[in-house]
N, C-alpha and C positions, 0 to 999 in steps of 0.2 A: 258670357262665352257663349258662341253659339256651338249646334248640336255637332257640328263637322270639328271645329275644335277642343271638344270636348273629348270625342272618339279621335283623335290628333293625341293629347294627350296621354288617354287611357295607351295607346296605341304605342308612345313612345318610352310611357311607365313601363309597361309589358317586357319591351325591349331592352331595356335599361336595367329591369329586373333578374331578366335572362341571363343578362351580360356576368351582374355581380353574381348570381349562385354559378355559371359554366366558371368561371374565378377564381370561387372560395369552397364551395362543396365539390366533395370528391366520391359522394356517392354516383351510381353510374347510372340510375334508374331516373334519381334527379335531374342531373346531367342532359339526359336524353328530351325529358320534357320541358325543360330550361331552352332547348334548342331547337325544338316545334315551335315553344311558345315567341322565341324570338323570331324565328321564319315567318309564322302567323303575324307576328305585331310586324316586321318589316313591309310582307306584300298588305297589311290593312294602312300603312302608313302610302306607300304608293297609291294604294288604290284611292285613299281619299286625298289626296294632292293632284289628284284630276281634277280639272273644273267642271262641275254639274250645271247641263243646263235645263232648263222645265222643258219636259215632251208635249207640246201643245198641237190640237188638235189641227188638222188643214182649217182652212177657211171655208164656212159655207160660202157656195158659190151661189147666186140668188139665179134662178132659170125663169127668166120673165119669157112668159108664151109670146106676150104681144110683140116683142120686140125680135120673134124671127120673121124675118119675110124670105129668106133662102135657105137654100139644106146647106149653102157655104158658111151661114150663120149656126145654125144647129151645131156644125161640124166645128165650128171655133168652140163654141160651150164643151163640146165633148171635148177636145183638146185639154180646157184647163180643168175637166174632172178629171181625164185619167194624168192628171202631173200633180192635181190637188187630194181633192175628197175621193175620188177611187180609188186612188194606191197604188194603181196600176204600174208604174214607173220603178216603187220600190223595189219588183222582183221585172218586167220585162223589160227588155228593150225596144230601139228600135230602130235599126241598122247597125247591133253591135251584137257578137254572138258572148261578150263579157256577162250577159245577166245571170240570177239565180236560176229564172226559166226562161221560154223561148222567146226568140227573139219575133217582135209582130210588125218586123216588115215584110208589105205586099200581104197580110194577112188580109186585109178586106179584098184584093181579087185572085187570090186560091181560097177564101170557106166563104157559104153562103152567107146572109144576114141572121137565117136562124140558128146555122152551125153555130154561129159566134155569140148570140141570142143564150142558146144551151148552152156551149162551155162558160159564159160568164155567170149564170144563174144556179146550173149543176153542174160544176165544174168535174165531177168524178164521174160523170154519165158514160161520159168517153173519154179517155187517154188519150191523146194521139201525140207519139212518142217524138217525132221532130216535122218540122212542117216541109220541109226538104228530101227531096229521098235521095241525095248524093252521098257515097260512105255510111259507114252505119248511124245508125239512130241516134242522137242521143238522150241519156234519162236525166231526168231532172226528179230529186229528190223531194224540193218543195210542193207542198198540195194546197193548192187555191181555193181560197175561199169562196164561198157561194156572195156574192158582190151585194144580190139585193137583202141580204140578213145581217146582221150583226155581227163584226162590229165596225161597217161597210157602209150599208145599207143604202143602196141610191134605190130611187125609184124609176120607173118604168123608164120616162120622161129622161132620167139623165142616162141611162144601162142604154136605149135608144140612140142619145147625143154622141156616145162612145163609139156606138157600131158606127153611127157616121162619119166622124172624125176616123177609124181605122179603114172605114173604103175611102174617103176624101184622101187620104196621105199615100194611099196606095195606086191612088193616080185612078179610082175606079169610080163612076157615078154612082151617088148617093140613093141608097135605096129607101133609104127614109121618108115617108111623105109626110108633107108638116101637118096632114087631116091626124096624123096618125099620133102626135104632141096633144096630148091633153091638160088642157086649161084647168089649173089647181080650183078644186071645192074643200067649200065646208065638208060633205061626203064623203068625199074621197080620204080627204086627211082627217076624218073618224076613221074611216077603214082602216087608215094605212095608225093608227095609233093601238087599234085593234090588236094589231100585225105584230106589233112589237112587244 
């Protein structure tokens, strides 16, 4: 018997016992307790009936510096990071106002790369209420995490790739120079391990 089956059996037993108590016991307090137990048991059975899926972290994107020949390659890697490891698309949208956080359509043409970098690494340093100035500003209650720290933990190359993606999808020229992308070395990975 699996753990879920055991919990379902316990839930059914609680609901059954509560029903029996409601039918045969006249004491008001005991009947109220039985009713509450039946409701909680019922909710437990419904919750346990929902199929569970393992939550796996996004697949690691290999950032091969040697394969980057032009800024469009860097932007393509940034797109994979945006929708994968960076987890940006969990809150942000591109071209839709349905997200929990600001829509990033055209953000690469509205904001400088330095501002975007700061917004990603120190998101609470300056909170911009809305990217558009038409109508009242929207309030976004979710607080963005610093993506260069845990749990996301993007390195500088990955952050620059996401900025390149945001600039490229906005139709702007990518201002990230390929010379800014650092080749991985044992020294930089040693420093990275110490930061974590």
